[in-house]
Backbone as numpy.savetxt, mean C-alpha at the origin, in Angstrom:
# Nx Ny Nz CAx CAy CAz Cx Cy Cz
-14.57 -4.85 -8.30 -13.45 -3.81 -8.53 -13.13 -4.62 -9.99
-13.13 -3.86 -11.04 -12.36 -4.28 -12.11 -10.70 -4.58 -12.17
-10.32 -5.44 -12.76 -8.80 -5.85 -12.86 -8.41 -5.62 -14.28
-7.16 -5.34 -14.22 -6.54 -5.37 -15.64 -5.44 -6.76 -15.65
-5.33 -7.37 -16.46 -4.36 -8.91 -16.56 -2.66 -8.34 -17.05
-2.19 -8.47 -16.36 -0.68 -8.19 -16.64 -0.23 -9.01 -17.45
1.04 -8.70 -18.17 1.26 -10.18 -18.78 2.06 -10.96 -18.39
2.51 -10.59 -16.93 2.58 -11.73 -15.74 1.74 -12.71 -15.17
0.34 -12.09 -16.02 -0.40 -13.22 -15.44 -1.47 -12.36 -14.00
-0.39 -11.72 -13.39 -1.11 -11.04 -12.18 -2.09 -9.96 -12.73
-2.93 -9.63 -11.94 -4.19 -8.91 -12.26 -3.85 -7.64 -11.22
-4.10 -6.36 -11.69 -4.05 -5.07 -10.89 -5.63 -4.78 -11.03
-5.84 -4.09 -9.82 -7.14 -3.10 -9.97 -7.24 -2.03 -11.04
-8.02 -1.64 -11.91 -7.99 -0.53 -12.35 -8.63 1.08 -11.73
-8.72 0.80 -10.30 -8.95 1.84 -9.78 -8.76 1.33 -8.25
-7.51 2.37 -7.74 -6.89 2.56 -6.64 -7.41 3.82 -5.43
-6.94 3.84 -4.67 -7.01 4.90 -3.70 -5.99 4.88 -3.26
-5.27 6.45 -3.51 -3.93 6.81 -2.98 -4.35 7.65 -1.61
-3.24 7.91 -0.85 -3.31 8.87 0.24 -2.08 9.78 0.09
-1.85 10.33 -0.79 -0.64 11.32 -0.59 -1.27 12.52 0.07
-0.56 12.84 1.04 -0.80 14.28 1.81 -2.15 14.19 2.80
-2.04 12.66 3.11 -2.89 12.13 4.22 -1.93 11.94 5.43
-1.29 12.74 6.10 -0.36 12.53 7.11 -0.65 12.56 8.23
-1.75 12.74 8.81 -2.41 12.75 10.14 -3.03 10.64 9.98
-1.85 10.16 10.83 -2.24 8.88 10.80 -3.50 8.01 11.06
-4.28 8.91 12.03 -5.42 8.28 12.81 -6.61 9.01 11.44
-6.53 10.05 10.88 -7.42 10.12 9.93 -7.06 9.09 8.35
-5.67 8.80 8.08 -5.34 7.96 7.32 -6.27 6.73 7.64
-5.81 6.25 8.66 -6.36 4.54 9.01 -7.55 4.71 8.68
-8.56 5.91 9.20 -9.95 6.15 9.02 -10.38 6.13 7.67
-9.53 6.88 7.00 -10.15 6.92 5.33 -9.96 5.62 4.81
-8.95 4.63 4.82 -8.67 3.54 4.18 -9.42 2.24 4.25
-9.64 2.55 6.27 -10.87 2.03 6.43 -12.41 1.91 5.67
-12.73 3.22 5.67 -13.99 3.63 4.82 -13.94 2.73 3.48
-12.52 3.40 2.70 -12.56 3.08 1.36 -12.85 1.46 1.41
-12.17 0.61 2.18 -12.31 -0.60 2.16 -13.62 -1.15 2.48
-14.26 -0.57 3.30 -15.82 -0.67 3.34 -16.79 -0.93 1.68
-16.46 0.47 1.22 -16.93 0.71 -0.01 -16.19 0.04 -1.00
-15.34 -0.66 -0.80 -14.82 -1.97 -2.17 -13.63 -1.47 -2.85
-12.87 -0.33 -2.44 -11.79 -0.49 -2.33 -10.55 -1.45 -2.22
-9.76 -2.36 -2.80 -9.08 -3.14 -2.39 -7.31 -2.90 -2.98
-7.11 -1.78 -3.56 -6.03 -1.24 -4.13 -5.43 0.32 -3.55
-4.31 0.26 -2.59 -4.14 0.94 -2.02 -2.57 1.52 -2.55
-2.33 2.72 -2.57 -1.24 3.54 -3.10 -0.54 4.36 -1.80
0.47 4.37 -1.39 1.22 5.08 -0.26 2.58 5.05 -1.02
3.92 5.76 0.16 5.18 5.74 -0.10 5.51 6.18 1.10
7.01 5.97 1.45 7.51 6.07 2.39 7.54 7.29 2.82
7.73 8.46 1.71 7.51 9.65 1.71 6.24 10.48 2.18
5.44 9.87 2.29 3.91 10.13 2.79 3.97 9.85 4.33
4.41 9.19 5.04 5.06 8.97 6.12 3.38 8.48 6.77
2.69 7.69 5.81 1.49 6.76 6.38 1.52 5.38 6.21
2.80 4.86 5.72 2.41 3.72 5.32 2.41 2.60 6.90
2.59 3.39 7.72 1.93 2.46 9.32 0.09 2.41 9.27
-0.38 3.46 8.70 -1.61 3.59 8.92 -2.42 2.65 8.04
-1.58 2.60 6.61 -2.35 2.17 5.84 -2.58 0.45 6.28
-1.22 0.19 6.52 -0.78 -1.37 6.83 -2.04 -1.92 8.30
-2.10 -0.83 8.98 -2.81 -0.87 10.47 -4.46 -1.27 9.92
-4.85 -0.19 8.80 -6.41 -0.36 8.44 -6.32 -1.57 7.83
-5.40 -2.41 6.92 -5.65 -3.18 6.30 -5.39 -4.37 6.73
-4.63 -4.56 8.08 -4.65 -5.75 9.11 -6.05 -5.79 9.70
-6.74 -4.57 10.13 -7.94 -4.67 10.59 -9.26 -5.17 10.12
-9.01 -5.17 9.24 -10.16 -5.04 8.15 -11.15 -6.30 8.26
-10.39 -7.25 8.48 -11.05 -8.75 8.39 -10.74 -9.74 7.52
-10.26 -8.78 6.40 -9.94 -9.40 4.84 -8.44 -10.11 5.08
-8.47 -11.12 4.12 -7.25 -11.60 4.29 -6.25 -10.65 3.47
-5.04 -10.92 3.29 -4.15 -9.74 2.46 -3.79 -10.51 1.15
-4.45 -11.17 0.37 -4.45 -11.87 -0.49 -5.27 -10.96 -1.57
-6.36 -10.18 -0.77 -7.74 -9.74 -1.00 -7.11 -8.03 -1.54
-6.11 -7.78 -1.01 -5.30 -6.28 -1.31 -4.49 -6.01 -2.52
-4.45 -4.75 -3.04 -2.93 -4.99 -3.98 -2.31 -3.88 -3.25
-1.40 -3.70 -2.83 -0.62 -2.66 -2.31 0.78 -2.20 -3.05
0.59 -0.71 -3.11 1.77 -0.20 -3.99 2.14 0.96 -2.92
3.84 0.94 -2.82 4.27 1.97 -2.41 5.20 2.30 -3.39
6.41 3.36 -2.59 7.42 3.51 -3.83 8.78 4.05 -3.53
9.97 4.06 -3.91 10.94 4.36 -2.94 11.28 5.83 -3.26
12.18 6.43 -2.37 11.89 7.92 -2.46 13.73 7.89 -3.30
13.97 8.87 -3.86 15.15 9.12 -4.74 15.99 8.96 -4.16
16.11 9.67 -2.33 17.38 9.56 -1.76 17.62 7.97 -1.12
16.41 7.32 -1.87 16.83 5.73 -1.18 17.31 5.17 -2.63
17.40 5.66 -3.85 17.56 5.04 -5.14 18.94 4.68 -5.12
19.21 3.50 -5.83 20.27 2.21 -5.75 20.47 1.30 -5.13
20.55 -0.02 -5.99 20.68 -1.19 -5.19 20.43 -1.48 -4.12
21.85 -1.27 -2.99 21.54 -1.56 -1.82 20.55 -0.96 -0.87
20.68 0.40 -1.47 19.47 1.57 -0.38 17.98 1.02 -0.58
18.16 0.75 -2.19 16.54 0.73 -2.34 15.91 -0.80 -1.77
16.68 -1.98 -1.46 16.64 -3.21 -1.26 16.31 -2.83 0.59
16.96 -1.63 1.20 16.87 -1.44 2.35 15.81 -0.89 2.55
15.26 0.27 1.61 13.86 0.84 2.13 12.63 0.04 1.40
12.96 -1.11 0.75 12.00 -1.92 0.25 11.49 -2.52 1.66
12.43 -3.16 2.31 12.12 -3.58 3.61 11.69 -3.19 4.70
11.92 -1.83 4.54 11.54 -1.03 5.72 9.95 -0.34 5.39
9.49 -0.48 4.01 7.91 -0.24 3.73 7.38 -1.50 3.94
7.71 -2.69 3.72 7.01 -4.00 4.40 6.78 -3.74 5.55
8.16 -3.59 6.76 8.01 -3.26 7.93 6.85 -2.28 8.54
7.15 -0.97 7.82 6.16 -0.27 8.21 4.69 -0.36 8.00
4.49 -1.14 6.95 2.96 -1.97 6.50 2.38 -2.47 7.29
3.31 -3.66 7.77 3.35 -4.74 8.70 2.75 -5.92 7.88
3.30 -6.16 6.65 2.41 -6.72 5.79 3.67 -8.01 5.37
3.42 -8.73 4.46 4.41 -9.77 4.23 4.96 -9.70 3.01
4.22 -9.19 2.22 4.86 -8.81 0.82 4.19 -7.72 0.17
4.74 -7.12 -0.55 3.97 -6.01 -1.55 3.72 -6.42 -3.10
2.54 -5.63 -3.67 2.21 -6.40 -4.73 2.93 -5.41 -5.84
3.18 -4.19 -5.89 3.98 -3.02 -6.62 4.89 -2.19 -6.06
6.04 -2.28 -6.35 7.13 -1.27 -5.72 7.56 -0.58 -6.68
């Protein structure tokens, strides 16, 4: 997968896989696992999609180390504001079951 280099020096894959409206958790985990199998390493979710747990489960069960992935999730408008956003961020990391996010 090609990547673009950001001014910070980090790289972001040019193509990713989004799971908007994939709210069936078994189906979401299955499609993420299939996407990993064919080479996707960037995944985009959001707390409001209600599938962060499935995304994280598929990533953890892939057999690949976490640093091979670029994981993006988003804050919802009702969680905007410094303290609420920090809390929402921590909840997303917990939902995904990963140590860190690549883009929030």
